[in-house]
C-alpha positions as CSV (number, residue, x, y, z in Angstrom):
1,X,19.7,-48.9,-135.7
2,X,22.1,-48.4,-132.7
3,X,25.8,-47.9,-133.5
4,X,28.2,-50.8,-133.0
5,X,31.5,-51.0,-131.2
6,X,33.1,-51.8,-134.6
7,X,31.8,-48.6,-136.0
8,X,33.3,-46.7,-133.1
9,X,36.6,-48.4,-133.6
10,X,36.6,-47.4,-137.3
11,X,35.6,-43.9,-136.5
12,X,38.3,-43.4,-133.9
13,X,40.9,-44.8,-136.3
14,X,39.9,-42.4,-139.0
15,X,39.7,-39.4,-136.6
16,X,43.2,-40.2,-135.1
17,X,44.9,-41.0,-138.4
18,X,43.2,-38.4,-140.5
19,X,42.6,-40.7,-143.5
20,X,40.3,-43.6,-144.5
21,X,43.3,-45.1,-146.3
22,X,45.6,-45.0,-143.2
23,X,42.8,-46.2,-140.9
24,X,42.0,-49.2,-143.2
25,X,45.7,-50.1,-143.3
26,X,46.1,-49.9,-139.5
27,X,42.9,-52.0,-139.1
28,X,43.9,-54.5,-141.9
29,X,40.5,-54.1,-143.5
30,X,39.2,-52.6,-146.8
31,X,38.6,-48.9,-147.3
32,X,35.1,-49.6,-148.3
33,X,34.4,-51.2,-144.9
34,X,35.6,-48.1,-143.2
35,X,33.7,-45.8,-145.4
36,X,30.5,-47.7,-145.0
37,X,30.9,-47.9,-141.2
38,X,31.4,-44.1,-141.0
39,X,28.4,-43.4,-143.2
40,X,26.1,-45.7,-141.1
41,X,27.4,-44.1,-137.9
42,X,26.6,-40.6,-139.3
43,X,23.1,-41.8,-140.3
44,X,22.5,-43.2,-136.9
45,X,23.6,-40.1,-135.1
46,X,22.0,-37.6,-137.5
47,X,25.1,-35.5,-137.8
48,X,28.2,-35.2,-140.1
49,X,31.3,-36.4,-138.3
50,X,33.6,-35.5,-141.2
51,X,33.7,-33.0,-144.0
52,X,34.4,-34.6,-147.4
53,X,36.7,-32.9,-149.9
54,X,39.2,-33.7,-152.6
55,X,42.0,-34.4,-150.2
56,X,40.0,-36.8,-148.0
57,X,38.2,-36.2,-144.7
58,X,38.4,-33.5,-142.1
59,X,36.7,-34.0,-138.7
60,X,33.9,-31.6,-137.9
61,X,33.1,-29.9,-134.6
62,X,30.4,-32.5,-134.0
63,X,32.9,-35.2,-134.9
64,X,35.4,-33.8,-132.4
65,X,32.8,-33.9,-129.6
66,X,31.7,-37.4,-130.4
67,X,35.4,-38.6,-130.5
68,X,35.6,-38.0,-126.8
69,X,32.6,-40.1,-126.1
70,X,33.7,-42.9,-128.5
71,X,37.1,-43.1,-126.9
72,X,35.6,-43.4,-123.4
73,X,33.1,-46.1,-124.6
74,X,35.9,-48.2,-126.1
75,X,38.1,-47.7,-123.0
76,X,35.3,-48.8,-120.7
77,X,34.6,-51.9,-122.9
78,X,38.4,-52.8,-122.8
79,X,38.4,-52.4,-119.0
80,X,35.4,-54.7,-118.7
81,X,37.2,-57.4,-120.7
82,X,40.4,-57.0,-118.7
83,X,38.5,-57.4,-115.4
84,X,37.8,-61.0,-116.3
85,X,41.2,-61.8,-117.7
86,X,43.5,-60.6,-114.9
87,X,43.7,-60.4,-111.2
88,X,45.2,-56.9,-111.2
89,X,42.7,-55.6,-108.6
90,X,44.7,-57.7,-106.0
91,X,47.9,-55.6,-106.7
92,X,49.1,-53.5,-103.8
93,X,52.3,-51.5,-103.1
94,X,53.7,-48.5,-104.8
95,X,54.4,-47.5,-108.4
96,X,56.8,-44.7,-109.4
97,X,56.3,-43.4,-112.9
98,X,58.2,-40.9,-114.9
99,X,56.8,-39.1,-117.9
100,X,58.0,-36.5,-120.5
101,X,56.1,-33.4,-121.2
102,X,54.9,-34.2,-124.7
103,X,53.2,-37.4,-123.7
104,X,51.9,-36.4,-120.3
105,X,48.5,-35.3,-121.5
106,X,48.2,-37.4,-124.6
107,X,49.2,-40.9,-123.5
108,X,49.7,-41.1,-119.8
109,X,46.3,-39.7,-118.7
110,X,44.3,-42.5,-120.4
111,X,46.8,-45.2,-119.4
112,X,46.9,-44.0,-115.8
113,X,43.1,-43.9,-115.6
114,X,42.9,-47.5,-116.7
115,X,45.6,-48.5,-114.3
116,X,43.9,-46.9,-111.3
117,X,40.6,-48.6,-112.1
118,X,42.4,-52.0,-112.4
119,X,44.7,-51.5,-109.4
120,X,42.9,-49.2,-106.9
121,X,45.1,-50.3,-104.0
122,X,48.4,-49.3,-105.5
123,X,49.9,-46.0,-104.4
124,X,51.0,-44.2,-107.6
125,X,53.4,-41.3,-107.9
126,X,54.5,-39.7,-111.1
127,X,57.0,-37.0,-112.0
128,X,57.4,-35.1,-115.3
129,X,60.9,-34.2,-116.6
130,X,63.1,-34.4,-119.7
131,X,64.0,-37.7,-121.2
132,X,67.7,-37.8,-120.2
133,X,66.9,-37.2,-116.6
134,X,64.2,-39.9,-116.6
135,X,66.7,-42.3,-118.0
136,X,69.1,-41.5,-115.2
137,X,66.3,-42.2,-112.6
138,X,65.4,-45.5,-114.2
139,X,68.9,-46.7,-114.3
140,X,69.4,-45.6,-110.7
141,X,66.3,-47.5,-109.6
142,X,64.4,-44.4,-108.5
143,X,61.6,-45.0,-111.0
144,X,59.9,-48.3,-111.9
145,X,58.8,-47.3,-115.4
146,X,58.6,-44.2,-117.6
147,X,56.3,-43.3,-120.4
148,X,58.3,-41.1,-122.8
149,X,59.4,-40.4,-126.4
150,X,61.8,-43.3,-127.2
151,X,62.8,-42.3,-130.7
152,X,65.9,-40.8,-129.2
153,X,66.5,-43.1,-126.2
154,X,70.1,-42.6,-125.2
155,X,71.1,-45.6,-123.1
156,X,69.6,-48.5,-125.0
157,X,72.1,-50.9,-123.4
158,X,70.7,-50.3,-120.0
159,X,67.0,-49.8,-120.7
160,X,64.2,-51.9,-122.1
161,X,61.5,-50.2,-124.2
162,X,58.2,-51.2,-125.6
163,X,56.6,-49.0,-128.3
164,X,53.0,-47.9,-127.4
165,X,52.4,-45.5,-130.3
166,X,54.1,-44.3,-133.5
167,X,53.2,-40.8,-134.7
168,X,54.3,-39.2,-138.0
169,X,55.1,-35.5,-138.3
170,X,52.4,-33.4,-140.0
171,X,52.0,-29.7,-140.9
172,X,49.6,-27.5,-138.9
173,X,48.0,-24.7,-140.8
174,X,45.3,-22.0,-140.2
175,X,42.0,-22.0,-142.2
176,X,42.5,-20.1,-145.4
177,X,46.2,-20.6,-145.7
178,X,47.3,-21.2,-149.3
179,X,49.0,-24.5,-148.5
180,X,45.7,-25.9,-147.3
181,X,44.6,-26.4,-150.9
182,X,48.0,-27.4,-152.3
183,X,48.2,-30.8,-153.9
184,X,51.7,-31.4,-152.7
185,X,53.5,-29.6,-149.8
186,X,57.3,-29.7,-149.9
187,X,59.8,-28.9,-147.2
188,X,60.8,-25.9,-149.3
189,X,57.2,-24.5,-149.0
190,X,57.6,-24.8,-145.2
191,X,60.9,-23.0,-145.2
192,X,59.3,-19.9,-146.6
193,X,56.8,-19.7,-143.8
194,X,57.1,-18.4,-140.2
195,X,57.4,-21.5,-137.9
196,X,55.9,-21.9,-134.5
197,X,58.4,-24.1,-132.7
198,X,57.5,-26.4,-129.8
199,X,60.5,-26.8,-127.5
200,X,59.6,-29.8,-125.3
201,X,60.9,-33.4,-125.6
202,X,63.7,-32.5,-128.1
203,X,61.0,-31.5,-130.7
204,X,62.8,-28.3,-131.5
205,X,66.1,-30.1,-132.0
206,X,64.5,-32.8,-134.1
207,X,62.5,-30.4,-136.3
208,X,65.6,-28.3,-136.9
209,X,67.7,-31.3,-137.9
210,X,64.9,-32.5,-140.2
211,X,64.6,-29.2,-142.1
212,X,68.4,-28.7,-142.3
213,X,68.9,-32.3,-143.6
214,X,66.3,-31.6,-146.3
215,X,68.0,-28.4,-147.4
216,X,65.7,-25.9,-145.7
217,X,66.6,-23.3,-143.1
218,X,63.6,-22.8,-140.8
219,X,62.4,-19.2,-140.0
220,X,61.3,-19.6,-136.4
221,X,58.8,-16.9,-135.5
222,X,57.9,-18.1,-132.0
223,X,59.2,-20.7,-129.5
224,X,57.0,-22.1,-126.8
225,X,56.8,-25.1,-124.4
226,X,53.0,-25.1,-124.6
227,X,51.1,-27.2,-127.2
228,X,48.0,-25.1,-126.6
229,X,50.0,-21.9,-127.4
230,X,51.1,-23.5,-130.7
231,X,47.5,-24.3,-131.5
232,X,46.3,-20.7,-130.8
233,X,49.2,-19.1,-132.7
234,X,48.7,-21.4,-135.7
235,X,44.9,-20.9,-135.7
236,X,45.3,-17.1,-135.7
237,X,47.8,-17.1,-138.5
238,X,51.0,-16.3,-136.6
239,X,52.8,-19.1,-138.3
240,X,52.7,-22.8,-139.2
241,X,53.9,-25.8,-137.1
242,X,55.5,-29.2,-137.9
243,X,54.7,-31.6,-135.1
244,X,53.9,-35.2,-134.4
245,X,50.3,-36.1,-135.2
246,X,50.0,-37.4,-131.7
247,X,49.3,-33.9,-130.3
248,X,47.1,-32.7,-133.2
249,X,43.6,-31.5,-132.3
250,X,41.5,-29.6,-134.9
251,X,40.4,-26.7,-132.6
252,X,42.3,-24.2,-130.5
253,X,41.1,-23.2,-127.0
254,X,39.5,-20.2,-128.6
255,X,37.5,-22.4,-130.9
256,X,39.5,-21.6,-134.1
257,X,40.0,-24.3,-136.6
258,X,43.4,-25.8,-137.4
259,X,44.1,-27.9,-140.5
260,X,46.7,-30.7,-140.7
261,X,48.4,-31.8,-143.9
262,X,51.1,-34.4,-145.0
263,X,54.4,-33.1,-146.2
264,X,56.1,-34.8,-149.2
265,X,59.4,-36.5,-148.6
266,X,60.7,-38.9,-146.0
267,X,59.8,-37.5,-142.6
268,X,60.7,-39.1,-139.3
269,X,58.2,-40.5,-136.8
270,X,58.0,-40.1,-133.1
271,X,57.8,-43.3,-131.1
272,X,56.2,-43.1,-127.6
273,X,56.9,-46.1,-125.4
274,X,57.1,-47.5,-121.9
275,X,60.7,-47.9,-120.5
276,X,62.2,-49.7,-117.6
277,X,65.7,-50.9,-116.5
278,X,67.0,-54.0,-118.2
279,X,67.5,-57.0,-116.0
280,X,65.6,-55.5,-113.1
281,X,62.9,-57.5,-111.4
282,X,59.8,-55.4,-111.8
283,X,57.4,-55.4,-108.8
284,X,53.9,-56.8,-109.5
285,X,52.5,-53.2,-109.6
286,X,54.9,-52.3,-112.4
287,X,54.3,-55.5,-114.3
288,X,50.6,-54.8,-114.2
289,X,51.2,-51.3,-115.5
290,X,53.3,-52.6,-118.4
291,X,50.6,-55.2,-119.2
292,X,47.8,-52.5,-119.3
293,X,50.0,-50.4,-121.5
294,X,50.6,-53.3,-123.9
295,X,46.8,-54.0,-124.0
296,X,46.1,-50.4,-124.8
297,X,48.6,-50.5,-127.7
298,X,46.9,-53.7,-129.0
299,X,43.5,-52.0,-128.8
300,X,44.8,-49.1,-130.9
301,X,46.1,-51.5,-133.5
302,X,42.8,-53.5,-133.9
């Protein structure tokens, strides 16, 4: 029996959220439906996509490889549907986009690929910079839209924002770390460990504030602007990391495994969204971009 699009949707949800429970909640279906779909998909493919253990599921190397194919299949199907629902291919002109570092490779790449397929005649330019500078360019009319972290948007009176993705903070650990098998991980547990700190998009500031507010003083072993460096350092045991689940991948570039775990307590979330100037008359090219972004968000929520 060939796998179905619904099975792919359920698989992607579990892989991205790291839990059958969270996937079922996001899809508004029963956990048993998700579990059955994953089992049928594994039987059809002849491989294990997840490792089962007491804490839930962990995606396997085969699962990680299949995730790339499943994401592309669902994106192609979404594009095919959109091609009959809109006239975006007639859009022309220019589109100036801003993007912050954290989301450039995790949200914008897929969104921009869809937009280019839908609007091939639009001349797109994009710049990457920090959030405050992108806000300045948006208000000044030098950018049409920006894709950025909006949890700490500064000038909400002048800017309009639509949430595309909400990502909780989770703990990254190397294989074999004692906390991997812990039933509950507290912020105090984290404070005793060397921390690998990502310094882009105010992540360092937000993580520091989080730990301080919860009564822990972080021991920062290494600061870097590279997410790949964080993965490599965590995987080889140089420290742990507390980062938005948005950027989690279970393998470093060297092929070493990275575990991800929830932390007890009330942790903040990172909101990624699309932003434009309030009251401005967006050109058609920009309105199409916003529309595609909103359809992508709806697809993730199905």
